[in-house]
N, CA, C and O of each residue as an XYZ file, in Angstrom:
560
protein
N     -42.558     71.008    106.518
C     -43.660     71.604    105.805
C     -44.014     72.922    106.485
O     -44.021     73.022    107.712
N     -44.303     73.908    105.683
C     -44.780     75.153    106.254
C     -45.863     75.723    105.364
O     -46.027     75.326    104.210
N     -46.590     76.655    105.926
C     -47.759     77.198    105.250
C     -47.527     78.681    104.945
O     -46.999     79.418    105.778
N     -47.923     79.106    103.757
C     -47.879     80.517    103.407
C     -49.228     80.916    102.815
O     -49.998     80.069    102.363
N     -49.493     82.192    102.825
C     -50.696     82.720    102.190
C     -50.297     83.255    100.821
O     -49.357     84.042    100.710
N     -51.005     82.833     99.785
C     -50.731     83.306     98.434
C     -52.053     83.672     97.793
O     -52.870     82.802     97.490
N     -52.256     84.936     97.593
C     -53.516     85.448     97.029
C     -54.725     84.918     97.805
O     -55.731     84.526     97.215
N     -54.611     84.913     99.127
C     -55.715     84.490     99.969
C     -55.908     82.991    100.092
O     -56.876     82.536    100.701
N     -54.996     82.219     99.519
C     -55.105     80.759     99.568
C     -53.961     80.213    100.416
O     -52.819     80.648    100.273
N     -54.264     79.262    101.296
C     -53.217     78.617    102.073
C     -52.458     77.654    101.178
O     -53.053     76.779    100.548
N     -51.138     77.817    101.125
C     -50.281     76.955    100.317
C     -49.316     76.253    101.266
O     -48.683     76.906    102.096
N     -49.196     74.942    101.154
C     -48.297     74.159    101.990
C     -47.082     73.763    101.170
O     -47.204     73.234    100.065
N     -45.911     74.027    101.728
C     -44.666     73.722    101.037
C     -43.873     72.731    101.874
O     -43.752     72.885    103.090
N     -43.337     71.721    101.219
C     -42.535     70.699    101.887
C     -41.111     70.803    101.374
O     -40.887     70.892    100.167
N     -40.151     70.792    102.282
C     -38.745     70.824    101.887
C     -38.297     69.394    101.662
O     -38.406     68.548    102.550
N     -37.797     69.134    100.476
C     -37.326     67.796    100.143
C     -35.900     67.861     99.641
O     -35.348     68.938     99.418
N     -35.331     66.719     99.473
C     -33.984     66.563     99.009
C     -33.813     67.191     97.629
O     -34.670     67.033     96.759
N     -32.718     67.893     97.433
C     -32.477     68.592     96.172
C     -32.441     67.660     94.971
O     -32.841     68.054     93.876
N     -31.969     66.433     95.153
C     -31.879     65.537     94.001
C     -33.251     65.118     93.489
O     -33.357     64.620     92.368
N     -34.307     65.309     94.284
C     -35.645     64.941     93.832
C     -36.092     65.776     92.636
O     -36.963     65.360     91.871
N     -35.499     66.941     92.482
C     -35.849     67.770     91.334
C     -35.459     67.084     90.026
O     -36.022     67.378     88.971
N     -34.495     66.170     90.102
C     -33.990     65.491     88.905
C     -34.304     64.005     88.892
O     -33.963     63.312     87.934
N     -34.942     63.508     89.931
C     -35.207     62.075     90.036
C     -36.681     61.790     89.811
O     -37.529     62.672     89.948
N     -36.969     60.550     89.466
C     -38.359     60.167     89.255
C     -38.902     59.332     90.407
O     -40.109     59.108     90.493
N     -38.030     58.873     91.286
C     -38.499     58.075     92.411
C     -37.944     58.621     93.724
O     -36.871     59.221     93.774
N     -38.708     58.391     94.769
C     -38.309     58.820     96.096
C     -37.690     57.620     96.792
O     -38.261     56.529     96.801
N     -36.519     57.831     97.374
C     -35.811     56.740     98.043
C     -35.840     56.951     99.546
O     -36.281     57.991    100.037
N     -35.365     55.951    100.264
C     -35.248     56.069    101.718
C     -34.333     57.241    102.062
O     -34.565     57.945    103.044
N     -33.297     57.449    101.256
C     -32.351     58.532    101.526
C     -33.022     59.900    101.377
O     -32.617     60.860    102.032
N     -34.030     59.994    100.533
C     -34.803     61.236    100.417
C     -35.620     61.460    101.678
O     -35.737     62.586    102.162
N     -36.182     60.381    102.207
C     -36.930     60.469    103.464
C     -36.005     60.876    104.607
O     -36.382     61.673    105.466
N     -34.802     60.329    104.612
C     -33.815     60.663    105.647
C     -33.489     62.156    105.577
O     -33.382     62.817    106.610
N     -33.332     62.684    104.369
C     -33.058     64.110    104.200
C     -34.193     64.940    104.803
O     -33.948     65.869    105.572
N     -35.424     64.602    104.454
C     -36.579     65.349    104.971
C     -36.658     65.257    106.487
O     -36.981     66.240    107.154
N     -36.367     64.087    107.033
C     -36.364     63.916    108.484
C     -35.253     64.770    109.102
O     -35.435     65.343    110.176
N     -34.117     64.852    108.433
C     -33.024     65.701    108.911
C     -33.434     67.158    108.978
O     -33.054     67.869    109.909
N     -34.205     67.609    108.001
C     -34.714     68.989    108.006
C     -35.597     69.199    109.235
O     -35.512     70.238    109.890
N     -36.433     68.229    109.548
C     -37.294     68.322    110.733
C     -36.436     68.400    111.999
O     -36.724     69.195    112.894
N     -35.390     67.585    112.077
C     -34.500     67.640    113.245
C     -33.853     69.017    113.374
O     -33.751     69.552    114.478
N     -33.418     69.590    112.258
C     -32.813     70.925    112.296
C     -33.830     71.969    112.744
O     -33.485     72.894    113.480
N     -35.067     71.831    112.311
C     -36.121     72.746    112.756
C     -36.330     72.627    114.264
O     -36.437     73.635    114.963
N     -36.388     71.398    114.758
C     -36.625     71.173    116.189
C     -35.499     71.728    117.051
O     -35.754     72.376    118.066
N     -34.274     71.480    116.656
C     -33.140     71.874    117.480
C     -32.864     73.382    117.401
O     -32.321     73.965    118.339
N     -33.239     74.007    116.285
C     -32.969     75.436    116.131
C     -34.165     76.305    116.518
O     -34.004     77.484    116.833
N     -35.367     75.719    116.494
C     -36.564     76.511    116.754
C     -36.924     77.399    115.569
O     -37.734     78.318    115.695
N     -36.320     77.121    114.427
C     -36.570     77.911    113.219
C     -37.349     77.088    112.210
O     -37.470     75.870    112.347
N     -37.879     77.764    111.192
C     -38.624     77.067    110.148
C     -37.694     76.677    109.013
O     -36.588     77.205    108.893
N     -38.147     75.755    108.186
C     -37.332     75.248    107.084
C     -36.937     76.354    106.113
O     -35.832     76.348    105.571
N     -37.837     77.293    105.897
C     -37.544     78.421    105.019
C     -37.934     79.701    105.747
O     -39.059     79.854    106.222
N     -36.980     80.607    105.819
C     -37.207     81.920    106.420
C     -36.506     82.959    105.557
O     -35.516     82.660    104.890
N     -37.020     84.168    105.574
C     -36.419     85.253    104.792
C     -34.972     85.509    105.204
O     -34.148     85.888    104.373
N     -34.657     85.301    106.499
C     -33.299     85.533    107.011
C     -32.245     84.704    106.285
O     -31.083     85.106    106.222
N     -32.629     83.565    105.743
C     -31.663     82.678    105.097
C     -31.185     83.230    103.762
O     -30.090     82.896    103.310
N     -31.978     84.053    103.141
C     -31.632     84.592    101.830
C     -32.433     83.915    100.731
O     -33.079     82.891    100.952
N     -32.381     84.497     99.558
C     -33.117     83.998     98.400
C     -32.679     82.576     98.043
O     -31.486     82.301     97.917
N     -33.644     81.685     97.882
C     -33.411     80.285     97.483
C     -32.535     79.526     98.474
O     -31.865     78.567     98.090
N     -32.529     79.934     99.730
C     -31.758     79.249    100.771
C     -32.731     78.655    101.774
O     -33.856     79.131    101.924
N     -32.280     77.594    102.469
C     -33.135     76.941    103.456
C     -32.363     76.709    104.743
O     -31.218     77.141    104.881
N     -32.993     76.028    105.677
C     -32.392     75.798    106.991
C     -31.103     74.988    106.897
O     -30.189     75.187    107.698
N     -31.019     74.082    105.936
C     -29.800     73.277    105.776
C     -28.632     74.203    105.434
O     -27.558     74.102    106.027
N     -28.845     75.088    104.493
C     -27.811     76.064    104.124
C     -27.446     76.923    105.339
O     -26.269     77.126    105.637
N     -28.464     77.419    106.029
C     -28.232     78.292    107.186
C     -27.402     77.593    108.252
O     -26.455     78.174    108.783
N     -27.752     76.347    108.569
C     -26.998     75.603    109.582
C     -25.553     75.411    109.133
O     -24.624     75.631    109.910
N     -25.364     75.002    107.884
C     -24.004     74.752    107.386
C     -23.137     76.008    107.405
O     -21.916     75.910    107.534
N     -23.744     77.176    107.280
C     -22.961     78.418    107.322
C     -22.662     78.871    108.750
O     -21.971     79.869    108.955
N     -23.180     78.143    109.729
C     -22.944     78.494    111.134
C     -22.133     77.431    111.873
O     -22.257     77.296    113.090
N     -21.321     76.693    111.165
C     -20.524     75.635    111.790
C     -19.050     76.015    111.918
O     -18.189     75.138    111.988
N     -18.755     77.299    111.949
C     -17.374     77.774    111.977
C     -16.661     77.531    113.302
O     -15.500     77.122    113.313
N     -17.338     77.775    114.407
C     -16.738     77.597    115.725
C     -17.851     77.296    116.731
O     -19.035     77.369    116.403
N     -17.454     76.957    117.957
C     -18.440     76.534    118.969
C     -19.485     77.618    119.223
O     -20.667     77.310    119.377
N     -19.067     78.877    119.268
C     -20.019     79.956    119.537
C     -21.069     80.048    118.426
O     -22.257     80.215    118.699
N     -20.624     79.938    117.183
C     -21.565     79.967    116.056
C     -22.521     78.787    116.124
O     -23.715     78.919    115.854
N     -21.977     77.627    116.491
C     -22.811     76.426    116.593
C     -23.846     76.606    117.699
O     -25.008     76.240    117.526
N     -23.437     77.156    118.812
C     -24.378     77.383    119.918
C     -25.485     78.352    119.508
O     -26.602     78.268    120.019
N     -25.185     79.266    118.592
C     -26.199     80.213    118.109
C     -27.242     79.540    117.230
O     -28.310     80.106    116.997
N     -26.949     78.344    116.741
C     -27.936     77.587    115.962
C     -29.046     77.085    116.877
O     -30.214     77.047    116.491
N     -28.668     76.700    118.094
C     -29.606     76.065    119.017
C     -30.683     77.025    119.502
O     -30.424     78.207    119.732
N     -31.886     76.502    119.654
C     -33.020     77.281    120.144
C     -32.726     77.714    121.577
O     -32.643     76.883    122.481
N     -32.572     79.010    121.774
C     -32.211     79.529    123.097
C     -33.281     79.288    124.154
O     -32.995     79.343    125.350
N     -34.504     79.022    123.725
C     -35.583     78.755    124.685
C     -35.389     77.405    125.368
O     -35.969     77.156    126.425
N     -34.575     76.527    124.768
C     -34.393     75.179    125.293
C     -32.931     74.889    125.610
O     -32.638     74.083    126.493
N     -32.022     75.529    124.907
C     -30.597     75.196    124.974
C     -30.008     75.262    126.373
O     -29.114     74.478    126.692
N     -30.474     76.160    127.207
C     -29.897     76.289    128.544
C     -30.084     75.030    129.378
O     -29.326     74.787    130.318
N     -31.082     74.235    129.042
C     -31.380     73.030    129.811
C     -30.632     71.786    129.330
O     -30.349     70.891    130.127
N     -30.313     71.723    128.055
C     -29.718     70.476    127.539
C     -28.893     70.713    126.279
O     -29.179     70.134    125.230
N     -27.872     71.561    126.379
C     -27.048     71.917    125.230
C     -26.408     70.687    124.599
O     -26.458     70.520    123.381
N     -25.814     69.831    125.408
C     -25.098     68.674    124.855
C     -26.039     67.745    124.094
O     -25.675     67.229    123.037
N     -27.232     67.529    124.613
C     -28.204     66.680    123.916
C     -28.642     67.328    122.604
O     -28.810     66.649    121.591
N     -28.825     68.636    122.632
C     -29.211     69.339    121.414
C     -28.103     69.277    120.376
O     -28.375     69.180    119.179
N     -26.853     69.333    120.828
C     -25.715     69.224    119.911
C     -25.704     67.841    119.246
O     -25.395     67.721    118.061
N     -26.038     66.813    120.008
C     -26.098     65.465    119.444
C     -27.161     65.386    118.355
O     -26.927     64.813    117.291
N     -28.325     65.962    118.622
C     -29.415     65.938    117.642
C     -29.050     66.795    116.430
O     -29.382     66.442    115.299
N     -28.374     67.910    116.659
C     -27.908     68.751    115.557
C     -26.986     67.954    114.639
O     -27.128     68.006    113.417
N     -26.048     67.223    115.218
C     -25.120     66.405    114.418
C     -25.882     65.372    113.589
O     -25.545     65.127    112.431
N     -26.894     64.777    114.179
C     -27.698     63.783    113.451
C     -28.422     64.464    112.287
O     -28.460     63.931    111.179
N     -28.992     65.636    112.541
C     -29.671     66.388    111.487
C     -28.735     66.736    110.340
O     -29.123     66.676    109.174
N     -27.503     67.099    110.675
C     -26.516     67.427    109.650
C     -26.157     66.183    108.832
O     -26.041     66.256    107.609
N     -25.981     65.042    109.507
C     -25.690     63.794    108.790
C     -26.829     63.429    107.841
O     -26.593     62.971    106.724
N     -28.056     63.635    108.292
C     -29.222     63.300    107.467
C     -29.344     64.183    106.240
O     -29.893     63.756    105.224
N     -28.842     65.404    106.315
C     -28.992     66.344    105.205
C     -27.716     66.498    104.390
O     -27.557     67.472    103.655
N     -26.814     65.545    104.519
C     -25.601     65.547    103.700
C     -25.995     65.549    102.232
O     -26.954     64.885    101.838
N     -25.248     66.303    101.420
C     -25.596     66.439     99.998
C     -25.645     65.108     99.263
O     -26.590     64.850     98.516
N     -24.651     64.267     99.460
C     -24.620     62.987     98.755
C     -25.506     61.964     99.453
O     -25.238     61.598    100.597
N     -26.545     61.501     98.790
C     -27.457     60.532     99.405
C     -26.751     59.264     99.883
O     -27.140     58.687    100.899
N     -25.737     58.833     99.176
C     -25.042     57.594     99.549
C     -24.311     57.711    100.885
O     -24.008     56.699    101.517
N     -24.028     58.936    101.315
C     -23.317     59.159    102.579
C     -24.284     59.283    103.759
O     -23.883     59.129    104.913
N     -25.548     59.559    103.468
C     -26.540     59.704    104.539
C     -26.768     58.377    105.242
O     -26.660     57.313    104.632
N     -27.086     58.448    106.537
C     -27.400     57.209    107.258
C     -28.740     56.636    106.802
O     -29.541     57.325    106.169
N     -28.967     55.389    107.127
C     -30.284     54.797    106.894
C     -31.207     55.274    108.005
O     -30.738     55.803    109.013
N     -32.493     55.097    107.839
C     -33.436     55.499    108.888
C     -33.204     54.665    110.142
O     -33.340     55.168    111.257
N     -32.857     53.405    109.968
C     -32.550     52.540    111.120
C     -31.368     53.115    111.909
O     -31.387     53.129    113.139
N     -30.343     53.588    111.193
C     -29.179     54.194    111.855
C     -29.559     55.496    112.550
O     -29.043     55.802    113.625
N     -30.454     56.261    111.941
C     -30.912     57.516    112.548
C     -31.630     57.224    113.860
O     -31.387     57.888    114.868
N     -32.510     56.237    113.848
C     -33.233     55.860    115.072
C     -32.248     55.432    116.147
O     -32.400     55.803    117.310
N     -31.246     54.659    115.771
C     -30.224     54.199    116.734
C     -29.463     55.397    117.299
O     -29.235     55.472    118.506
N     -29.069     56.334    116.434
C     -28.340     57.515    116.906
C     -29.193     58.341    117.865
O     -28.692     58.821    118.882
N     -30.473     58.508    117.553
C     -31.359     59.277    118.428
C     -31.571     58.570    119.765
O     -31.610     59.210    120.815
N     -31.705     57.257    119.714
C     -31.859     56.485    120.955
C     -30.603     56.604    121.808
O     -30.686     56.787    123.023
N     -29.451     56.500    121.175
C     -28.183     56.610    121.903
C     -27.952     58.016    122.450
O     -27.225     58.188    123.428
N     -28.563     59.018    121.828
C     -28.391     60.405    122.277
C     -29.059     60.657    123.618
O     -28.722     61.626    124.299
N     -29.998     59.806    124.009
C     -30.706     59.943    125.286
C     -31.199     61.372    125.505
O     -30.630     62.103    126.316
N     -32.232     61.772    124.804
C     -32.731     63.148    124.942
C     -32.983     63.545    126.386
O     -33.369     62.718    127.211
N     -32.762     64.815    126.683
C     -32.846     65.298    128.061
C     -34.229     65.099    128.670
O     -34.334     64.984    129.892
N     -35.280     65.054    127.882
C     -36.622     64.857    128.439
C     -36.733     63.519    129.144
O     -37.428     63.400    130.153
N     -36.047     62.508    128.616
C     -36.110     61.190    129.242
C     -35.256     61.118    130.494
O     -35.404     60.194    131.294
N     -34.365     62.082    130.673
C     -33.511     62.089    131.856
C     -34.099     62.924    132.981
O     -33.568     62.922    134.092
N     -35.175     63.630    132.716
C     -35.738     64.493    133.743
C     -36.384     63.648    134.835
O     -36.852     62.544    134.560
N     -36.417     64.147    136.063
C     -37.023     63.397    137.170
C     -38.471     63.025    136.895
O     -38.940     61.976    137.336
N     -39.175     63.871    136.176
C     -40.581     63.610    135.857
C     -40.723     62.270    135.128
O     -41.639     61.500    135.417
N     -39.813     61.994    134.179
C     -39.890     60.765    133.409
C     -39.201     59.599    134.107
O     -39.604     58.450    133.926
N     -38.185     59.871    134.890
C     -37.420     58.821    135.532
C     -38.283     57.964    136.459
O     -38.061     56.759    136.575
N     -39.242     58.568    137.104
C     -40.064     57.850    138.064
C     -41.375     57.363    137.480
O     -42.194     56.771    138.184
N     -41.570     57.603    136.231
C     -42.800     57.176    135.582
C     -42.713     55.691    135.264
O     -41.693     55.229    134.752
N     -43.764     54.939    135.558
C     -43.727     53.491    135.398
C     -43.589     53.038    133.941
O     -43.158     51.914    133.685
N     -43.953     53.907    132.981
C     -43.875     53.538    131.579
C     -42.626     54.061    130.889
O     -42.566     54.062    129.659
N     -41.627     54.504    131.643
C     -40.408     55.051    131.042
C     -39.746     54.049    130.118
O     -39.280     54.429    129.043
N     -39.689     52.790    130.496
C     -39.046     51.798    129.651
C     -39.761     51.630    128.325
O     -39.132     51.272    127.330
N     -41.045     51.878    128.288
C     -41.789     51.775    127.028
C     -41.346     52.864    126.058
O     -41.419     52.682    124.842
N     -40.886     54.002    126.595
C     -40.418     55.084    125.740
C     -39.061     54.767    125.140
O     -38.709     55.310    124.093
N     -38.306     53.912    125.773
C     -36.978     53.578    125.269
C     -37.097     52.413    124.383
O     -36.097     51.949    123.837
């Protein structure tokens, strides 16, 4: 979700699965798509919609056009964080891409997404600050 100003009024826009434009019900796979967009925003440090993407394009399109080689993929990652945990960010990027696959039937379930994220072991949980914290196991 992002906010824009339109004639002095705050307007909130939510990026949803493209098939919702033609569907009457929201499915778990639609939620997975939206969650994937959030993951792409987090890992790239970019917003769901930016002028840089082009007319009628979003972060999903932008990410997919940057998967040509390792250098292009590394340019997707938020440089403010990437130096500390590139491999973990790559894992989350892959999960975000799986969640935003065009065909809903190919997308993982939310349970599978949670499992993939847990298995990715984000770098924050590996930092010494968290390792010695008595409630670390509660986070896992």
